[in-house]
N, C-alpha and C positions, 0 to 999 in steps of 0.2 A: 496425500502429502508426498507420496513416493514420487509421482510424476514432477513435483516441483524441486525433489533433490535431484533427481536425475537432470532437470532443466540448468541446475547449477553447473553440472558436469558439461552438459553441451555448451553453455556458454564460454568454458575455458577451452573445450576442443575447437568451437568457432575462432576464438581469440587466437589460438595456436597456429590454426590453417593461415590466417591474415596476418600473424607476425612476419611470415618468411614473404619478402617482396616477390622471391621466384614463383611464389604460387598465385599471387594475385597482387593488382595494383593499388589495393586499398591498403591504406596503413593503419596500425593500431595504436592510437593515439594514447591512451591512457587506461589504466585499471584504477577504479576509486574505492576505497571501504570507509564506511562511516555511520553514523547514526542521525536520525531526525527526527522531529516531533510533528506528527499529523494530529491536527484537531479536526475531528469530523464535524461538520453542521448539518442541520436538517431544516427543510421547508415545510415539512409536514410530520409524518410519525417517524418515531425511532424505535429503537428494539425494544424500550421499555413497554410499548404498546402491547407486545405479545406476552407479558409477564403480569398480568393482571393491573397495570397502572394506565387504564384507557382514558382517565379522565386528566390529562397532560396540560399544565400551564406553564406558560412563559418559554422563552427560547432555551434549547438544550443543545449543548454540544459535549463530544467526548474525545479526549485526547490520549496518546499513547506515543512513547518511544519506538522507532522502527530501525534495526540494524539494517544496513543497505550495501549492495555489492553492485556497482556498475561498469561498464565498458564503453569506450568510445571508440569508433573506428572512422577515420579520416576518409572523405570521399574525394573532394576537390577543392582547393583553396581553403576556405574556413568553414566549409560545410561538412558535417559529420552526422553519423549514426550512432544514436545512443540508446543503450539498453541497460536496464536495470533492475533488480529483484530485491523487494524488501520484506518485511514480516511485521504486522500490525497484530497487537494483541490486547484485548479489554474485556471487561466484566462489567454487565448489567444485571441489576436485582430489581425484584419487585414483589409485591405482596398482594394476596387477594382472600378475602373473606367469604367462604362457603355459607350461603344461606343455612343456618341450621346444623352448621358444620364446623369443621377446623378452619383455622388459618394457614394458607398455603404461601409459604416462602419459597420464590422461584428464582433461579439464577441462569443467566447465560453467559458462557465463557465463549468469546467469538474471536477467531483467527480469520484475519484478511491477510493473502499473498497478493501484492500488485505486481505484476510483471509489466513494464512500462518498455516501449518501442517508439521512437521518434527522431526527429530531425534536429540539429542545433547548429547555430554559426557561431564561430568563435571570433572574437575581437582579440589578437594576441598583442602583447608586448606594448599596453596602453602608458605605462609610468616606468621609463628606465628599464624596461624588459621585466619589471617585477610583478607586473598586474594584467591578470587575462580577464576578459568578460564573455559572457556568453547567454544568448537567447534561444529558446525552442519550444516545440510543440509535438505532441504525438499521442499516441493510443495506449490504454491501459487494459490489461486484463486482470480481472480479480478472480481469485479463488476465495471462496468464503465458506467457513466452517463454523456452525454453531453447536455447543454442546449445553443442552439445557436439562436442569436437574429440578425436581420438586420435592419439598419436605413439608408433611403436613403436622400441624401442632400436636395431634393425637397419634401421629404415626400411621393411620390407617389409609391415608390419601397419599403417602408417598410414593414416588415411581423411581427407577432407575433412570439413569442419565440417558438421553436421547439426543443423537448426534443427526444434524441437518447438514448436508454439503451441496454446494451450487456453484455457479460462475456466472460472470456478466462482464460487460466491456464498459469501457469510458474513455474519457481524455483528459491531458494534462496540458498546461502551460508552465514554462519555468523560465527562470533566469538565474545567472550566478557570478559570482566573482571569486577568482583564484588567485593567491598570493604565491608568487615563485619564489621558493625556497631553496633550490639548487637546480642543476641542470636535469634532474630526473624526479624530484619530490616538489609537491605542490600543496598548500592547503585551501580547500575551496569552501566557500559558502554559497548554499542554493536556496532559493525559494520557489516552491510550486503551489499549482493549484489544481486540485484532482476533482475530476467530475464523474459522476456515474451513478447508477441505482441498481437494485435487485427487488425481484419480487418474492413475497413471502405469502404461503397460504395460512390462514388462521380462522378458526371458529371460535367466537367470544364466549359462547355457550355449548353445554354438551347436547348433541344431537343437531346441533345447527351445521347446515352445510358450509365449508370453509369458503372465504372469499380471498381473493387476491389483492394484497395490498403492496404498494411500492415504497420501498425504503431508500433516502438519498445515500450516496457514498460521495459527499463533497467535502471540501474543506481545505484549508491552506496549511501546507506543510514547510517548515524549515528545518536545514540541517546542515551539518559540517562535515568533511570528508578529507581523507589524506590522500592525495592521487600521486601514481607513479606513472611518470611519464617515459614512453619507449623513443622518443624521437632521436634520444642519442645513438640509438641502435642502428638507425639507417644510415 
C-alpha cells in the first residue's frame, strides 16, 4: 500500500513539472476529485467461491463507492493524456460445514486500487461554452489485497486473518460530460467500463493440490467529479 501512497505524490510532482510551460510544451488541463460507483460483474467465478460457496447460482455483482483523483495533460488540440487513481473496498462472506465438525464462517475484506493511464479526446464548448464532452480508452493496473478470516462455531477451527496481495493489468473505455461552472471550475459526469482479471490459487479440500482460478475484474462505473481547470493560468 505504501507504493500507492507514493504514487499519489508522484502524480502531483509530475503535474507540477508540466504546469510550467517553460519546462515542457504539454499543458496541464485539469485536476479532478470525485467519487464513483463501480459495479463489478462476473462471467464465471467470483470471490465467494473461495469462501465455501462453491455451488453458486444466478448472476452475481458487487458494487462499491470509490474516491478518485485524476489528472489530465493536454498533448495537442483536443488530445490529452489522462491518469487516475481510485480506491475500491468490498466484503465477501461465505459459510462452510465441515463433515463431523463445526460450521466455518469466512469473510474476505477486499481492496482494489485501480491506476489508469489512457488517451482522451475532448470536444470543448459544445453548448454556448457551457458544456464539454470527452471519449477515451486506456490501460488499468490493479493492485489487489484480500484479507481473509475464518471463525469456527466451536472455536477450534478459527484462524488468524491471512493477507494475500497481487496485481494485474486490464483495459478501460470511458466517456464523459462536463458542465462549465466558471473559468476554472467544472462539474463532470463520467462513465467507464473496466476490464481485466486476476488469478487465485485455491484448494477446495485439505491436502488437495491448489488449482489456479481466474476471477473477472469487469464492470460498469459511473462517477461525478469536481474539476479545476488550469487553462486560465497559461
